[in-house]
Structures are given as structure tokens and as C-alpha cells.
Steps between C-alpha positions, in 0.01 A plus 500: 500500500407491857251328668145417497361284770575400839624590840418460856430829644189689588545813313270796526239554216680616177375819338478322172372192325152345489203733590405247770222723647294532191194285473501262211876469467715202552430471883125559489314187599259542197764551250456281190841583365341597171614857508736572787849588589644187346410636161701814537762550224829587681726754307839370411829608664663758281822354327716779655409386844627143419826599355831520680382205742208714617306187562739355766359698789419331826146482632361443852186286495233430760190294606332779660250583215512151321193294462530131613309316260660177630493399779155677530394674811828511696706756322494720810633214713795425253577876470527528887755236491727691261482834677859656494621278207589685187597356148672686205508399148684610187597405164855358464741579210835341570693193392285208413201681630492775248168646395361640178179673421526441120166337383716246309674397814187411717491339746812689586489678850666359813343584831664509838335498836641615829423536874506867611574686823388841623780748596473723806382785271222283348662422190421147343829337394635165395591269792835392383515216773216326320556296186317620188276269274516505112135430431589452132788248557279191490506219754873531560462880565809582281496688176655376173351139520256318273240533765487872511157664477550876434200731519319645198491864442215642298494870561376595759438164630718224643421128560687219656409132492354252560825374651509142616664569837672823627681552821330829560712626780663404822422697806692449807576152397150408398469411131177603319462292176216535264385259228331604184600847578354790299547873532406797304451882520474827305752777516408874510627704213751674730600161663402633848256220571401151379127425546256228450757257634426137523673226693367147473644154578498200738680592815700195627492509880772231555764786558317603814511158639876464430557839654341391817716196512201268460352293222371674184155436633535761763476761235142378429416494858613870520292613208203289636496712799418793260203316353698357189515143371796364325457348164681272260809695355548278191830483306795551523464467880169316585339481829196653687687807619384787260269787551348673198574868493391781288526876560361771266500886499856522636641852454878574528718813537832569361756574760829503318622562148764218565444120458536271793831337586523120451596341832563138566551310822873495411502875479345514850749247655801691340372837637476344834848353502644834379329661817275723286143401600268187494636288776155393625366411156841321414451272805178363352720323228715348762277306728794265628689820598822351349560751216396264224181699409331188361187688463642709203583276209656796312761563772 
């Protein structure tokens, strides 16, 4: 099933999606939402396009055209901090994280998120030296447990959450967890794009403070420099460290017919030890430099 919502790159305007330039639509200041783009009935994805694992493609997603509803007024600032960072997302259908589109099996879709890299020829590909994040694995991030929270498929829409707490992704050793995570999006009939994407949740900034080697409060000091104020996170990890986030109008493009590859910190370390790649990333898990890799519990 692919993706629907987020990323960190400033992509050029897409030639599809909302007719943002038309007066009276969703983006018009005087729009009363009584009869606008939100009321469009989206055509379903034909069944033949969903067969033979056709829904397992990978999508690149970006913030370039997203609307920052929260935090209001600083979307451009946040986007500028994420230039050059790409995310990929796809459905997963293997092992305990098997997915089903059958109505009686809903919620039944597992969703995987990965960091991407851009090759010399400009192709966006999965960065195999960064761990993936199973968004539907629950707080433990592992499929097959009682805390799993699969996404719900209702052709052509998909919806995930609200999830109590999800480790959204780890970028260069900095974790980005969200509490009360919600995601949704609408697939095009040919599965080429996912539009009307939404990402919402409470962003826990403590990971930034820890990455800087400082107290968790340093994360709030960092976001304060961008005009934001931390609020109470609430359970399961309370504290005034969270920033409410809501993005709308996210559009995503299919870049591969193959799903993402699950990558754990153990995979990254083993690749490094085998001399294949990922030396720099593997060292992030071995802060003491003694080969114990204490930063990777799975190893």
C-alpha cells in the first residue's frame, strides 16, 4: 500500500492534487468548507491493480507542498531545517507483519517507514545504513504483539492511528517519536500517487537533547529558537517536552513497485563487520568503542 504522509524534503510543486490556485477551495481564506475539495468523492482503486501484491509499492513523500496547520505560521522554517532529507514508506507483507486488504480483516495493513538517499543519477532509494520503523508495530515497534496497531484500508483510503506512542524514525542517531500519531491518505486509481495526506501527533523533543549529549530539556530549547513552545506530553512518557504537529495536503509519489526492506540496528552492525558498508552509522551504536554496541539492544 505505500505511503501517505510525511517526509523531509522540499520537492517541486506536483502536477496533481488539490487545485490550490482556485478561489473558494480548501486554501482560500474565505472558504467555509461547505462545498469544497474535501467533499470530493475519490474513485476506488480497481481490484486488478491491488492483486499480486500491487499495493506493496514504495512512495517518496515530502513536506514541500504540505500545509502546516500546527505549529501555525512556521511551516517554512521547519521545512528549511529538513532540506535534503527524504523519507520512503510502503506497506509490509512478510512474517508477522503480513498485510491484508480484505474488509473483514481491517485494520489489517502494516506500514514501514525508511530514510532515503539520492543516488548520483538522481534516483531516490532506501538508505540501507539507517534503521526502518514499523509504524504499525505499537510502542515496541515489533510486529506480532498484542500492541500492534495496523492501518485500516477502505478503498481508496488508508488510515493509521491514533497510536499511543510510535518511534517514527531515527535519522543519524536522533530519534523522532510521536505520541497520539495519526496518518491518512487517498490512493490514486493507478496507485501512482497518494494525496490528501495527513500527519498529526505530539512530537517528543527529548531525542534531540539526548543526541546533543545534554539533558532532555535541550530539545525544547532548540525548538524555542524556532518560536515553538513545548507542552505536556502526557502518558505513557509524561513531561513538558512535546510540540503538537499537524500537516495536511501532503502528496506522495510512487518510486518503486517493490516494498521497502526491513533494516534493524543489528543488520547495520553486521554489514559493517562484514566490510560491506555502514561503518559510520554502526559506530553510533558503539559509544564506548569497545565493540559491545550497547546502543543496539537487538545485537
